[in-house]
N, C-alpha and C positions, 0 to 999 in steps of 0.2 A: 527513576527518571522523573523529572518534574517539569513544571511549566516555566514560563518566562521569568527570568530573574532568580531562578532557583540555583543557578550555577551548574546545573546538570543539563546535558544536551538531550534534545528530543530527536526522534527519527522523523524523517520526511516521508509522507505518503503522497505520491504524485499521481493524479488522475487526470482524465481528459475532461476539461471543463466545458467542452462543446458537446459532450454526450449527456443527455438527460438522465439516462440510466446510471451512468457513472457518477453524476452529480448527486443523485438521490442516495446512492450507496455511500458516497463520501460524507454527506450530511448525516447519515445513519451512524457512520463510524465516529464522526466528530461529536455527536450527542452522547455516545457511549464511552468516550475517552475521558472519563472523569479524573483519571490520574495525570492527565496532560502529557502522555508519553509520545504523542504524535503531532506533527504539524501537517494537517491535511490541506493540501494546496493544489489547485489546478496547475498542471505543468506549464500551461501557457502564462501563468503569473508567478512562477517560481523564480527566486533570485539566483544569482550566481555568486558563490556556490549555494546550493549543491548543483544547480543546473549547469550543464555544459552543452555544446552543440550535439555531441553524440548522445547524451542522455535525452535531450529534447526530441531528437529523432526517434529514439527507442520508446519514449513515453507516448508518442503518437500511436503506437501499436499495442501497448499494454500498460497496466498498472505497475508502478514501481515504488519500492520503499528503499530509502537510503538510511541505513542504521546510524546510530551515533558514532560508530567506529568507521563509517564510510563505506561499508559493504553495500553494494547495490543488488537488490532482489527484484525479480520480475515476475509478473503474472501470478501463477499459483503459489510460488514461493513468497511473493509479497503478501498474498492473501493469508497464508499460514502465519507469517510474521505479524501481520495486523491482528489476527485472532489472539496471539500471545500477548501483544501490547495492550489489548483491551481487557486482559485479565484471564483469558481462557488458556492459560499456560499448559495445563495438562492435555487439553485437546490438541494444542499446537505441537507439543512434544510427540504425541502419537501420530499426527498427520505428517511430521517430518520423516517418518519411517517409510522405507520402500516396502510394499508397492503403493501405500496410501498417498505418498507425496506425488507419485506419478498420476494417480487417480485425480487428485486435486488439480494438477496441471492440465490434465485432459479436460476436466469439467470447466476449468477456467477458460480454456480455449474455445469450447463449445459456446459458453455464454458470451465471450468476447466477440466471436464471429456473428452472433445473433443479437447483439446489444441494441441495435437500431429497432428491433422488433419488440423489445421488452419495455 
């Protein structure tokens, strides 16, 4: 996957731009996406497509990734996808396996519920 003008699509990583913690993590991801695999955008500023009314509502609750093929991933799954997109493919492959995928989802939920404190 490449950057603008490469002819290859990038995935969308949609985060809450009103959340300071989310914005810091999005900036961290953006800095590490040297291969240009992700479009890191606050969901409040995302164009349509990929944004839809249903996706906008869902993005208010959790991080979302929209893959180049249009698959929508939420929360922990979006986090695992992001790790793979950043080049940590081996780690991402392991984290997709149950029960690790469930552990990541649980951890994501804990962090998401407490993000205003972070």
